C-alpha positions as CSV (number, residue, x, y, z in Angstrom):
1,M,-30.3,27.1,2.8
2,K,-29.7,24.3,5.4
3,R,-26.5,24.4,7.4
4,V,-24.4,21.3,7.5
5,N,-22.3,20.3,10.4
6,L,-18.8,20.4,8.8
7,T,-17.2,18.2,11.5
8,L,-19.8,15.5,11.0
9,L,-19.4,15.7,7.2
10,L,-15.6,15.4,7.5
11,A,-15.9,12.5,9.9
12,S,-18.2,10.7,7.5
13,A,-15.9,11.4,4.6
14,C,-12.9,10.0,6.6
15,L,-14.8,6.9,7.5
16,Y,-15.6,6.4,3.8
17,C,-12.0,6.9,2.8
18,S,-10.8,4.5,5.5
19,A,-13.2,1.8,4.4
20,Q,-11.8,2.2,0.9
21,I,-8.2,2.1,2.0
22,M,-8.1,-0.5,4.7
23,T,-10.5,-3.4,5.2
24,K,-10.6,-5.5,8.4
25,L,-10.9,-9.1,7.2
26,D,-11.1,-10.7,10.7
27,N,-10.1,-9.5,14.1
28,K,-6.4,-9.8,13.4
29,T,-6.1,-9.5,9.6
30,Y,-6.2,-6.3,7.5
31,K,-6.0,-5.5,3.8
32,V,-4.6,-2.1,2.8
33,N,-5.1,-0.8,-0.8
34,T,-2.8,2.1,-1.7
35,T,-4.8,3.3,-4.8
36,Q,-5.9,6.5,-2.9
37,L,-3.0,6.7,-0.6
38,S,-0.3,7.0,-3.3
39,E,-1.8,9.0,-6.1
40,G,1.4,11.0,-6.3
41,V,3.7,8.0,-6.2
42,R,4.8,7.2,-9.7
43,G,6.9,4.6,-11.3
44,Y,8.3,5.0,-14.8
45,K,4.9,5.2,-16.6
46,G,2.4,6.0,-13.8
47,T,1.1,4.9,-10.4
48,T,1.9,1.5,-9.0
49,P,-0.8,0.8,-6.4
50,I,-0.7,-2.4,-4.2
51,D,-2.8,-4.5,-1.9
52,I,-1.1,-5.6,1.2
53,T,-2.5,-8.1,3.6
54,I,-1.3,-8.0,7.3
55,K,-2.1,-10.5,10.0
56,K,-0.9,-10.0,13.6
57,D,1.5,-7.3,12.5
58,K,3.1,-9.6,9.9
59,I,2.9,-9.2,6.2
60,V,1.0,-12.1,4.6
61,S,1.0,-10.9,0.9
62,V,1.8,-8.0,-1.3
63,V,0.0,-7.8,-4.7
64,L,0.8,-5.2,-7.3
65,L,-2.5,-3.9,-8.8
66,E,-3.3,-2.7,-12.3
67,N,-0.6,-0.3,-13.6
68,K,1.0,1.0,-16.8
69,E,4.6,-0.1,-16.1
70,T,6.5,-2.2,-18.6
71,P,5.3,-5.8,-18.1
72,R,8.8,-7.3,-18.1
73,F,9.8,-4.9,-15.3
74,V,6.6,-5.5,-13.4
75,N,7.2,-9.2,-13.6
76,R,10.7,-8.8,-12.1
77,V,9.3,-6.6,-9.3
78,E,6.6,-9.2,-8.5
79,T,9.0,-12.1,-8.4
80,E,12.2,-10.5,-7.0
81,L,11.0,-7.6,-4.7
82,L,7.6,-8.3,-3.3
83,P,8.5,-11.7,-1.8
84,K,11.1,-10.0,0.3
85,Y,8.3,-8.4,2.4
86,V,6.2,-11.5,3.0
87,G,6.6,-13.0,6.5
88,K,8.2,-9.9,7.9
89,K,6.9,-7.8,10.8
90,V,5.5,-4.3,9.9
91,N,8.0,-2.4,12.1
92,K,11.0,-4.2,10.6
93,C,9.8,-3.4,7.1
94,L,9.4,0.3,8.0
95,R,12.9,0.4,9.4
96,E,14.7,-1.6,6.7
97,Q,13.7,-1.6,3.0
98,P,15.1,-4.3,0.7
99,D,17.1,-3.3,-2.4
100,G,15.1,-2.7,-5.5
101,V,15.2,-4.6,-8.8
102,T,18.1,-3.8,-11.1
103,G,16.8,-2.4,-14.3
104,A,13.4,-1.5,-12.8
105,T,14.6,1.4,-10.6
106,F,11.5,3.6,-11.0
107,S,9.0,0.8,-10.6
108,S,10.9,-0.6,-7.6
109,R,11.1,2.8,-5.8
110,A,7.4,3.4,-6.4
111,V,6.4,0.0,-5.1
112,K,8.6,0.3,-2.0
113,E,7.0,3.7,-1.3
114,N,3.5,2.3,-1.8
115,I,4.4,-0.5,0.7
116,R,5.8,2.1,3.2
117,L,2.6,4.2,2.9
118,A,0.4,1.1,3.4
119,L,2.3,0.0,6.5
120,L,2.2,3.5,8.0
121,Y,-1.5,3.7,7.3
122,Y,-2.0,0.3,8.9
123,K,-0.1,1.3,12.0
124,N,-2.0,4.5,12.4
125,N,-5.5,3.2,11.8
126,K,-5.7,-0.5,13.0
């Protein structure tokens, strides 16, 4: 049986994971997808992954990806919560989180945690 260099195998796996989680769009713009990062983060009915685009350490967009949350609550999170992050610096968003959406508490908490995880991943891997 052929022996495999475990360090090389793990490094390759990490590169594959990184490519799936964060994509460099140009030399100052990154997109982070939290589908893999936040498998344990749950809203009311399941996971609430996001795509977040960051340019020059400033959030350009936050998009809620496919999920099983109640559509009326998802709509409120998209219109009332996500815009609060756009245009803000990464470090500021990590220090200060906006209030969630009333009536969509579980969804808001999960989305805010996804954003936090995405921003931490970006800071540690850019």
